[in-house]
N, C-alpha and C positions, 0 to 999 in steps of 0.2 A: 801570310802573302796576299797581296792584293792584285784587284785586276790589271793594273798599270804593272805589277811586277810579273804577271805570268810569262813565260816563255812558250812562245808560238812558232812552230817551224813546218814546213810542207814535207821535210824529209823524214825518214823513218827514227833517226838518231839526233843529237844535238853536239856539236863539236863541244869537247870540253865538259861535258856532263855524263853521266852513266845513269842509266835508267834503273831505279831500285824496287818500283813497283809499278804495276800496269793497273789501272782502276777501270779501265773499259771504254767504250765506244761514248763520245759525246755528239750530240747535233742540234743545231738549230735551224730554225725556218723564219724568213720574211717575206711574206706576199706584198706585193705594190700593184697598185692600179692607177693609171693616169686619168685625171679628171679630163671634161670636155676640152677646158681651156689647152692644159697640156697636151691634149692630141691635136688640137689646132695649130699649135705652135710645131709639134712634131711633125705635121704632115706640110707645113710653110716649108722647114726647114730639107724635109726630104724631096723637095721639089727643086730646091737650089743644090742639093747634094752634097756630100761630107758630113761631118759630126752632126747628130742630133743633141745638140747640149740640153735640151729638155729632159732626155731620157738618160742622158751620160751622168748627171749632178743626181738625179733619182737613186740611179743603180749606185753609184757610191756612196751615197748617204744609208742605201741597204746594206750594202757589202760591210759598212763599218758598223752597223747595228747587230748583223747577223753573227759576227764576231765577237762583239761585246754581249750577246747573249750565250755565245759558246762558252767565252771566258767564264762566266756566272755560273754556268752548270758544272764547267769542270771544275771550279774552285769551291762549289757545293760539295763535291765528291771527295774534295781534300787533295786534289792535285795541285802542283806549282807548275806544270807544263804540260802542254798539247802538242802531238806529234801529228804527222801524218794528214796535216790540215788539206782538205779538198773543198774548195767553194764553187759551185755550180749554180746556174741561172737555167732556168726553164719557163716556157710559156705554157699556161695550162690550156690554151686552146680553146676559152670558153667564149671566145668572140668580144670578151670585156676587156680585153688588154691585161690581164692579169700576168706578172710574171712574178715566180717564185725562187728567191736566193737562199741557196740550203749550204750550210756547213757541218762538215764532218771531221771528226778527228779522235785521237785515242788521247784520254786524260792519263796522265802519269806523274810518279813523282819521280823527280831527280835530284842528284847531288854532283858537285863538280868534282871532277876526276884529280886525283893527287898527282 
């Protein structure tokens, strides 16, 4: 099984599959900060209102990265699926604009139901 083939769901089960072994919790973190230019662009966009695209693209990249890291950890444990995926975003509140994207799930081995 490769990272592209691993099944990931937010639910506790995968329709059409049965869990044959639970391998345990897997987690990954991706901290992100905006540079001075990014903060300036975000400040300008926030004055006008609406979406702050400078942050949207960075958060989307971080979300994809945290999922890829989670997949790698699950594969290393021998899993072919992750159930119960939960992705959260937190501001560290350090005044530096550091945001942490975390992903947690349960690594499992599944097989198709007959």
